[in-house]
TIVO-2410 file (N, C-alpha, C; in nm, 3 decimals):
# residues 115
REC num residu      c1      c2      c3 atome chaine
REC   1      M  -1.004   1.881   2.903     N      A
REC   1      M  -0.998   1.823   2.783    CA      A
REC   1      M  -0.854   1.761   2.760     C      A
REC   2      S  -0.744   1.791   2.838     N      A
REC   2      S  -0.591   1.747   2.816    CA      A
REC   2      S  -0.591   1.617   2.894     C      A
REC   3      E  -0.705   1.568   2.991     N      A
REC   3      E  -0.689   1.443   3.057    CA      A
REC   3      E  -0.681   1.340   2.974     C      A
REC   4      Q  -0.574   1.243   3.018     N      A
REC   4      Q  -0.574   1.164   2.920    CA      A
REC   4      Q  -0.642   1.031   2.975     C      A
REC   5      I  -0.680   0.942   2.919     N      A
REC   5      I  -0.754   0.852   2.970    CA      A
REC   5      I  -0.681   0.691   2.928     C      A
REC   6      P  -0.665   0.554   3.020     N      A
REC   6      P  -0.595   0.515   2.975    CA      A
REC   6      P  -0.676   0.432   2.885     C      A
REC   7      G  -0.622   0.346   2.776     N      A
REC   7      G  -0.667   0.258   2.699    CA      A
REC   7      G  -0.613   0.186   2.624     C      A
REC   8      N  -0.662   0.127   2.510     N      A
REC   8      N  -0.602   0.071   2.371    CA      A
REC   8      N  -0.638   0.077   2.260     C      A
REC   9      L  -0.637   0.120   2.154     N      A
REC   9      L  -0.681   0.164   2.010    CA      A
REC   9      L  -0.588   0.051   1.937     C      A
REC  10      H  -0.711  -0.016   1.854     N      A
REC  10      H  -0.638  -0.107   1.783    CA      A
REC  10      H  -0.700  -0.116   1.616     C      A
REC  11      V  -0.595  -0.071   1.534     N      A
REC  11      V  -0.647  -0.044   1.423    CA      A
REC  11      V  -0.655  -0.175   1.317     C      A
REC  12      S  -0.750  -0.241   1.269     N      A
REC  12      S  -0.815  -0.332   1.180    CA      A
REC  12      S  -0.665  -0.338   1.000     C      A
REC  13      N  -0.696  -0.442   1.022     N      A
REC  13      N  -0.548  -0.437   0.892    CA      A
REC  13      N  -0.634  -0.408   0.750     C      A
REC  14      D  -0.737  -0.439   0.749     N      A
REC  14      D  -0.855  -0.383   0.665    CA      A
REC  14      D  -0.846  -0.206   0.638     C      A
REC  15      V  -0.841  -0.175   0.738     N      A
REC  15      V  -0.836   0.005   0.782    CA      A
REC  15      V  -0.666   0.043   0.736     C      A
REC  16      L  -0.558  -0.028   0.751     N      A
REC  16      L  -0.444  -0.006   0.727    CA      A
REC  16      L  -0.448  -0.021   0.582     C      A
REC  17      A  -0.460  -0.148   0.515     N      A
REC  17      A  -0.455  -0.140   0.401    CA      A
REC  17      A  -0.489  -0.031   0.330     C      A
REC  18      D  -0.620  -0.004   0.366     N      A
REC  18      D  -0.735   0.133   0.255    CA      A
REC  18      D  -0.614   0.272   0.301     C      A
REC  19      L  -0.588   0.253   0.405     N      A
REC  19      L  -0.467   0.389   0.404    CA      A
REC  19      L  -0.354   0.366   0.306     C      A
REC  20      A  -0.304   0.246   0.302     N      A
REC  20      A  -0.192   0.182   0.206    CA      A
REC  20      A  -0.234   0.254   0.043     C      A
REC  21      G  -0.328   0.210   0.003     N      A
REC  21      G  -0.409   0.215  -0.067    CA      A
REC  21      G  -0.416   0.347  -0.164     C      A
REC  22      N  -0.508   0.419  -0.061     N      A
REC  22      N  -0.468   0.582  -0.083    CA      A
REC  22      N  -0.367   0.651  -0.111     C      A
REC  23      A  -0.256   0.611  -0.024     N      A
REC  23      A  -0.145   0.664  -0.041    CA      A
REC  23      A  -0.059   0.652  -0.179     C      A
REC  24      A  -0.094   0.478  -0.201     N      A
REC  24      A  -0.029   0.426  -0.339    CA      A
REC  24      A  -0.069   0.511  -0.451     C      A
REC  25      L  -0.203   0.524  -0.487     N      A
REC  25      L  -0.272   0.633  -0.595    CA      A
REC  25      L  -0.229   0.751  -0.592     C      A
REC  26      G  -0.175   0.790  -0.506     N      A
REC  26      G  -0.119   0.908  -0.473    CA      A
REC  26      G   0.014   0.956  -0.550     C      A
REC  27      C   0.093   0.801  -0.544     N      A
REC  27      C   0.226   0.823  -0.627    CA      A
REC  27      C   0.232   0.868  -0.769     C      A
REC  28      Y   0.322   0.955  -0.808     N      A
REC  28      Y   0.388   0.894  -0.919    CA      A
REC  28      Y   0.405   0.783  -1.012     C      A
REC  29      G   0.394   0.758  -1.105     N      A
REC  29      G   0.408   0.636  -1.170    CA      A
REC  29      G   0.318   0.543  -1.125     C      A
REC  30      I   0.227   0.527  -1.045     N      A
REC  30      I   0.156   0.432  -0.979    CA      A
REC  30      I   0.049   0.413  -1.078     C      A
REC  31      V  -0.013   0.359  -1.151     N      A
REC  31      V  -0.128   0.358  -1.216    CA      A
REC  31      V  -0.272   0.297  -1.171     C      A
REC  32      G  -0.234   0.202  -1.090     N      A
REC  32      G  -0.312   0.105  -1.009    CA      A
REC  32      G  -0.270  -0.021  -0.913     C      A
REC  33      M  -0.344  -0.066  -0.847     N      A
REC  33      M  -0.338  -0.165  -0.758    CA      A
REC  33      M  -0.375  -0.305  -0.855     C      A
REC  34      A  -0.310  -0.390  -0.827     N      A
REC  34      A  -0.330  -0.514  -0.932    CA      A
REC  34      A  -0.366  -0.646  -0.795     C      A
REC  35      A  -0.459  -0.725  -0.837     N      A
REC  35      A  -0.441  -0.843  -0.743    CA      A
REC  35      A  -0.296  -0.946  -0.698     C      A
REC  36      P  -0.274  -0.989  -0.611     N      A
REC  36      P  -0.163  -1.056  -0.590    CA      A
REC  36      P  -0.132  -1.117  -0.633     C      A
REC  37      T  -0.254  -1.226  -0.715     N      A
REC  37      T  -0.253  -1.341  -0.780    CA      A
REC  37      T  -0.218  -1.323  -0.950     C      A
REC  38      L  -0.182  -1.347  -1.018     N      A
REC  38      L  -0.181  -1.306  -1.168    CA      A
REC  38      L  -0.276  -1.436  -1.217     C      A
REC  39      Q  -0.341  -1.387  -1.331     N      A
REC  39      Q  -0.445  -1.463  -1.369    CA      A
REC  39      Q  -0.427  -1.505  -1.525     C      A
REC  40      D  -0.391  -1.609  -1.599     N      A
REC  40      D  -0.314  -1.621  -1.693    CA      A
REC  40      D  -0.218  -1.519  -1.719     C      A
REC  41      G  -0.088  -1.518  -1.635     N      A
REC  41      G  -0.032  -1.396  -1.651    CA      A
REC  41      G  -0.036  -1.265  -1.694     C      A
REC  42      I  -0.182  -1.205  -1.671     N      A
REC  42      I  -0.179  -1.117  -1.689    CA      A
REC  42      I  -0.209  -1.033  -1.567     C      A
REC  43      A  -0.182  -0.871  -1.541     N      A
REC  43      A  -0.209  -0.820  -1.410    CA      A
REC  43      A  -0.337  -0.728  -1.437     C      A
REC  44      K  -0.464  -0.741  -1.378     N      A
REC  44      K  -0.546  -0.653  -1.378    CA      A
REC  44      K  -0.542  -0.551  -1.307     C      A
REC  45      I  -0.580  -0.415  -1.346     N      A
REC  45      I  -0.629  -0.322  -1.217    CA      A
REC  45      I  -0.756  -0.336  -1.160     C      A
REC  46      L  -0.712  -0.298  -1.045     N      A
REC  46      L  -0.837  -0.322  -0.940    CA      A
REC  46      L  -0.913  -0.205  -0.935     C      A
REC  47      P  -1.059  -0.200  -0.942     N      A
REC  47      P  -1.116  -0.048  -0.914    CA      A
REC  47      P  -1.100   0.009  -0.775     C      A
REC  48      A  -1.143   0.139  -0.833     N      A
REC  48      A  -1.084   0.212  -0.680    CA      A
REC  48      A  -1.167   0.178  -0.537     C      A
REC  49      N  -1.234   0.121  -0.583     N      A
REC  49      N  -1.349   0.085  -0.408    CA      A
REC  49      N  -1.282  -0.094  -0.408     C      A
REC  50      R  -1.178  -0.137  -0.419     N      A
REC  50      R  -1.126  -0.278  -0.446    CA      A
REC  50      R  -0.977  -0.271  -0.396     C      A
REC  51      L  -0.961  -0.171  -0.324     N      A
REC  51      L  -0.807  -0.116  -0.338    CA      A
REC  51      L  -0.713  -0.206  -0.234     C      A
REC  52      R  -0.798  -0.245  -0.143     N      A
REC  52      R  -0.763  -0.346  -0.039    CA      A
REC  52      R  -0.701  -0.461  -0.102     C      A
REC  53      R  -0.796  -0.505  -0.179     N      A
REC  53      R  -0.750  -0.686  -0.264    CA      A
REC  53      R  -0.584  -0.649  -0.344     C      A
REC  54      G  -0.550  -0.530  -0.329     N      A
REC  54      G  -0.400  -0.568  -0.411    CA      A
REC  54      G  -0.286  -0.518  -0.292     C      A
REC  55      I  -0.355  -0.527  -0.184     N      A
REC  55      I  -0.280  -0.505  -0.087    CA      A
REC  55      I  -0.266  -0.601   0.032     C      A
REC  56      V  -0.133  -0.663   0.105     N      A
REC  56      V  -0.188  -0.749   0.194    CA      A
REC  56      V  -0.075  -0.708   0.314     C      A
REC  57      V  -0.171  -0.677   0.451     N      A
REC  57      V  -0.110  -0.669   0.581    CA      A
REC  57      V  -0.111  -0.744   0.686     C      A
REC  58      T   0.060  -0.828   0.709     N      A
REC  58      T   0.003  -0.902   0.816    CA      A
REC  58      T   0.086  -0.830   0.940     C      A
REC  59      T   0.025  -0.913   1.071     N      A
REC  59      T   0.104  -0.794   1.202    CA      A
REC  59      T   0.230  -0.894   1.263     C      A
REC  60      T   0.309  -0.814   1.281     N      A
REC  60      T   0.430  -0.911   1.332    CA      A
REC  60      T   0.453  -0.868   1.473     C      A
REC  61      E   0.523  -0.938   1.529     N      A
REC  61      E   0.555  -0.911   1.651    CA      A
REC  61      E   0.635  -0.744   1.681     C      A
REC  62      T   0.735  -0.722   1.561     N      A
REC  62      T   0.757  -0.560   1.593    CA      A
REC  62      T   0.660  -0.488   1.497     C      A
REC  63      G   0.581  -0.499   1.424     N      A
REC  63      G   0.467  -0.364   1.382    CA      A
REC  63      G   0.385  -0.456   1.258     C      A
REC  64      V   0.375  -0.363   1.190     N      A
REC  64      V   0.282  -0.440   1.034    CA      A
REC  64      V   0.349  -0.446   0.915     C      A
REC  65      H   0.388  -0.573   0.869     N      A
REC  65      H   0.454  -0.549   0.744    CA      A
REC  65      H   0.348  -0.550   0.617     C      A
REC  66      V   0.382  -0.462   0.512     N      A
REC  66      V   0.250  -0.436   0.396    CA      A
REC  66      V   0.326  -0.480   0.278     C      A
REC  67      D   0.240  -0.553   0.203     N      A
REC  67      D   0.279  -0.614   0.064    CA      A
REC  67      D   0.189  -0.518  -0.045     C      A
REC  68      L   0.277  -0.443  -0.163     N      A
REC  68      L   0.190  -0.391  -0.214    CA      A
REC  68      L   0.163  -0.451  -0.374     C      A
REC  69      Y   0.085  -0.475  -0.424     N      A
REC  69      Y   0.076  -0.512  -0.564    CA      A
REC  69      Y   0.054  -0.364  -0.657     C      A
REC  70      V   0.150  -0.384  -0.768     N      A
REC  70      V   0.108  -0.266  -0.835    CA      A
REC  70      V   0.134  -0.279  -0.931     C      A
REC  71      V   0.021  -0.191  -1.083     N      A
REC  71      V   0.077  -0.179  -1.198    CA      A
REC  71      V   0.179  -0.029  -1.226     C      A
REC  72      V   0.252  -0.008  -1.252     N      A
REC  72      V   0.337   0.081  -1.315    CA      A
REC  72      V   0.344   0.147  -1.432     C      A
REC  73      E   0.337   0.252  -1.401     N      A
REC  73      E   0.308   0.328  -1.576    CA      A
REC  73      E   0.433   0.323  -1.676     C      A
REC  74      Y   0.416   0.293  -1.789     N      A
REC  74      Y   0.547   0.298  -1.880    CA      A
REC  74      Y   0.618   0.387  -1.882     C      A
REC  75      G   0.765   0.374  -1.884     N      A
REC  75      G   0.847   0.466  -1.910    CA      A
REC  75      G   0.887   0.534  -1.744     C      A
REC  76      T   0.853   0.504  -1.640     N      A
REC  76      T   0.909   0.548  -1.539    CA      A
REC  76      T   1.010   0.431  -1.484     C      A
REC  77      N   1.083   0.509  -1.389     N      A
REC  77      N   1.185   0.434  -1.361    CA      A
REC  77      N   1.138   0.355  -1.248     C      A
REC  78      I   1.149   0.199  -1.241     N      A
REC  78      I   1.062   0.154  -1.141    CA      A
REC  78      I   1.127   0.139  -1.018     C      A
REC  79      N   1.228   0.147  -1.036     N      A
REC  79      N   1.296   0.161  -0.891    CA      A
REC  79      N   1.292   0.316  -0.751     C      A
REC  80      T   1.293   0.380  -0.854     N      A
REC  80      T   1.236   0.504  -0.811    CA      A
REC  80      T   1.085   0.546  -0.764     C      A
REC  81      V   1.038   0.495  -0.854     N      A
REC  81      V   0.861   0.475  -0.798    CA      A
REC  81      V   0.837   0.380  -0.715     C      A
REC  82      S   0.888   0.240  -0.720     N      A
REC  82      S   0.893   0.162  -0.626    CA      A
REC  82      S   0.963   0.248  -0.480     C      A
REC  83      Q   1.025   0.311  -0.454     N      A
REC  83      Q   1.106   0.354  -0.323    CA      A
REC  83      Q   1.027   0.475  -0.281     C      A
REC  84      N   0.971   0.540  -0.355     N      A
REC  84      N   0.857   0.671  -0.357    CA      A
REC  84      N   0.755   0.615  -0.304     C      A
REC  85      L   0.696   0.521  -0.316     N      A
REC  85      L   0.617   0.432  -0.281    CA      A
REC  85      L   0.598   0.394  -0.152     C      A
REC  86      I   0.724   0.331  -0.122     N      A
REC  86      I   0.756   0.242  -0.010    CA      A
REC  86      I   0.767   0.377   0.112     C      A
REC  87      D   0.808   0.496   0.083     N      A
REC  87      D   0.856   0.565   0.182    CA      A
REC  87      D   0.683   0.694   0.193     C      A
REC  88      N   0.607   0.686   0.099     N      A
REC  88      N   0.502   0.729   0.102    CA      A
REC  88      N   0.415   0.658   0.208     C      A
REC  89      V   0.411   0.522   0.199     N      A
REC  89      V   0.286   0.405   0.284    CA      A
REC  89      V   0.351   0.455   0.410     C      A
REC  90      T   0.476   0.412   0.421     N      A
REC  90      T   0.586   0.425   0.597    CA      A
REC  90      T   0.522   0.574   0.636     C      A
REC  91      Y   0.506   0.656   0.543     N      A
REC  91      Y   0.489   0.802   0.659    CA      A
REC  91      Y   0.353   0.796   0.666     C      A
REC  92      V   0.229   0.780   0.600     N      A
REC  92      V   0.110   0.776   0.626    CA      A
REC  92      V   0.079   0.686   0.742     C      A
REC  93      L   0.125   0.552   0.735     N      A
REC  93      L   0.065   0.437   0.811    CA      A
REC  93      L   0.121   0.498   0.989     C      A
REC  94      T   0.224   0.540   0.959     N      A
REC  94      T   0.284   0.624   1.098    CA      A
REC  94      T   0.268   0.752   1.149     C      A
REC  95      E   0.236   0.834   1.047     N      A
REC  95      E   0.176   0.954   1.115    CA      A
REC  95      E   0.019   0.924   1.123     C      A
REC  96      Y  -0.039   0.887   1.062     N      A
REC  96      Y  -0.201   0.878   1.079    CA      A
REC  96      Y  -0.235   0.759   1.130     C      A
REC  97      A  -0.178   0.643   1.104     N      A
REC  97      A  -0.222   0.523   1.242    CA      A
REC  97      A  -0.132   0.508   1.361     C      A
REC  98      E  -0.025   0.580   1.373     N      A
REC  98      E   0.085   0.571   1.451    CA      A
REC  98      E   0.105   0.407   1.504     C      A
REC  99      V   0.104   0.299   1.404     N      A
REC  99      V   0.123   0.189   1.416    CA      A
REC  99      V   0.303   0.148   1.380     C      A
REC 100      P   0.391   0.039   1.422     N      A
REC 100      P   0.518   0.066   1.396    CA      A
REC 100      P   0.516   0.011   1.226     C      A
REC 101      I   0.616   0.017   1.163     N      A
REC 101      I   0.617  -0.036   1.005    CA      A
REC 101      I   0.740  -0.179   1.041     C      A
REC 102      D   0.720  -0.270   1.000     N      A
REC 102      D   0.804  -0.401   1.002    CA      A
REC 102      D   0.874  -0.349   0.848     C      A
REC 103      G   0.811  -0.341   0.756     N      A
REC 103      G   0.845  -0.366   0.636    CA      A
REC 103      G   0.719  -0.328   0.528     C      A
REC 104      V   0.785  -0.268   0.416     N      A
REC 104      V   0.669  -0.219   0.286    CA      A
REC 104      V   0.776  -0.306   0.211     C      A
REC 105      E   0.671  -0.400   0.136     N      A
REC 105      E   0.732  -0.465  -0.014    CA      A
REC 105      E   0.632  -0.437  -0.125     C      A
REC 106      V   0.719  -0.372  -0.225     N      A
REC 106      V   0.647  -0.342  -0.362    CA      A
REC 106      V   0.671  -0.449  -0.480     C      A
REC 107      H   0.570  -0.514  -0.524     N      A
REC 107      H   0.559  -0.627  -0.614    CA      A
REC 107      H   0.505  -0.574  -0.759     C      A
REC 108      V   0.547  -0.523  -0.852     N      A
REC 108      V   0.528  -0.501  -0.946    CA      A
REC 108      V   0.441  -0.613  -1.066     C      A
REC 109      Q   0.340  -0.595  -1.050     N      A
REC 109      Q   0.262  -0.688  -1.085    CA      A
REC 109      Q   0.242  -0.652  -1.258     C      A
REC 110      G   0.262  -0.560  -1.311     N      A
REC 110      G   0.246  -0.517  -1.480    CA      A
REC 110      G   0.283  -0.362  -1.517     C      A
REC 111      I   0.298  -0.343  -1.620     N      A
REC 111      I   0.304  -0.201  -1.652    CA      A
REC 111      I   0.179  -0.163  -1.758     C      A
REC 112      K   0.151  -0.027  -1.783     N      A
REC 112      K   0.062  -0.011  -1.844    CA      A
REC 112      K   0.109   0.141  -1.889     C      A
REC 113      V   0.048   0.150  -2.040     N      A
REC 113      V   0.071   0.278  -2.075    CA      A
REC 113      V  -0.037   0.392  -2.040     C      A
REC 114      R  -0.020   0.504  -2.021     N      A
REC 114      R  -0.166   0.567  -1.964    CA      A
REC 114      R  -0.202   0.687  -2.102     C      A
REC 115      K  -0.336   0.693  -2.115     N      A
REC 115      K  -0.327   0.739  -2.202    CA      A
REC 115      K  -0.393   0.912  -2.236     C      A
***
């Protein structure tokens, strides 16, 4: 059982986007994911089954680069929430998918009051 077999493991960018989306929704202050393009200047929160549409994963020579398009809860410190989100997504992708991270960028598309 401890014998290693040589080979390569390739993880799809869609799988990485799903992992990042689940990590993002677990962060305090994140209300939901938004589409990368704003329609009529309004950010629409994507349903939970379409999280990857709010995340763009690109592969670079040094690793993967992740762009997160989020809606933040009103009254929270956007800088603190963004840094927490970056740390959480970086941790999940390096621990679970074991991919090198080139960078994580957070794009706040809107602010929403929780009911």
